[in-house]
N, C-alpha and C positions, 0 to 999 in steps of 0.2 A: 547384454545391454549395460552400458556404463551410464550412471546417473551422476550428473554434476550438480553442485549446489546452485540454486537460484541466485542470480545476480542481476538485478535490474540495471539496465543501461539505457541511455538515450540513443535512438537510432534515427539518423536523418535520412531523408529520401536518397541522398547521394550515397549513403553507406549500404543501401539494400543489396546492390550487386556483389558486395564483399561478404555478405553473410554466408556462414556455413550452416547448412540444413541437416537435420530438422531443428527448428527454432520455434518457440512460442512467442508470439508478439501480441501486445495489446496497446490500445491507444493510451496517450498520456493525458490525464485531466489536469486542471490547473490547481493542484494541491501538492502534497509531499507524499512521494512513494514511501510505503511503510510495509515492508515484508514482515510477517508475523512468524516469529521463531518460538516454538514451544519451549516454555521454561525461561525464556528471555523477554518474550513480549514483542510489541512492535518496535521495529528498528528503522532508522534512516537507511537510505540507499547505501551509505558508507558503512553501515553496521553498527552505528552508535544508537543507544537507547534514547528516546525522546525524553527530555527533562520534565515535561509536563505531567502533574499528578492527575489531571483530568483524563489524559490518554491512558494511564494505568487504570484509573477507576473505571472507565467506560469499556475498555477492550481487553483487559488482562485475563479474562475468563475464556478467551477463544482457545479451544483445544488442538487446532489444527495449524499446520504450517500453510500460510496463505500468502498470496501476492495481493497487496492492497494499497489503497491510496487514502490518506486523511485529507478532508476538505472541510473547511468551515464555511457554512452558509451555502449560497447557490454556487454550484460548480461552474456555472457560465458567466458569473459576475465578473466584472473587470478587477475587483479588489480581492477576489477569492484567495489568491496566493498570499497577499499581504495579510489578510485576516487569519488565514491558516497558520502562517508563520507566528503571528501574535499568540494564537491559541495553543500552539505546540512547542514553541521555542523557548518558553521559559517555565519555571517550576509551577507558578500559579497562573490560573487564567485571568486575564485583565478583567476588571470589574464591568467594563462595557460590553463584554461578550457573554453569551448565554451557552452554558454547557451542552444543552440539547441541540445546538446548531452544528456541532462537530460531528461529522458523519464519516463512516468507513466504507469505502467502495471496494468490493472484493472482485478480483479479476480471475483468480485461479486457486485451486485447491491442490497443494503439493503432496498431500498424503496419499492421494490416490493415484497409483501409477496406471498408465494406460494412455489412450489417446485423449486429445483435448475434449472431445464430445463426452467421453465418459466422465472426465473430471468436471465438466461443466454440469452434467446431470447430478453428480455426487454433491456438487456445491449447492444446487437448488434443493436437494433433498435435506 
């Protein structure tokens, strides 16, 4: 079995017939995709570290490689992407934003090899 590094990409409905399987897909929420790389922390989809100190403070302790998304506030709110950008896009959290409103939504645990059901159970544990 050949394991390739996780690389989040956006897949449109028109792209689905072009996919090569097996693939692991998850829905996109209205925030910033943030894979967790042990020793490097949460990174943007392009592999850059988030400049935000609050991201490092809140989530640097995570020990496993994870596929996650950072979202500030209500993930269904119209302004969640803009608020998330404000929260994670600069070194310091803007004074009008509360640190506890920044959440990490985890989709997959990449340190457990096996099928998606096994990884989901490990993630819950």
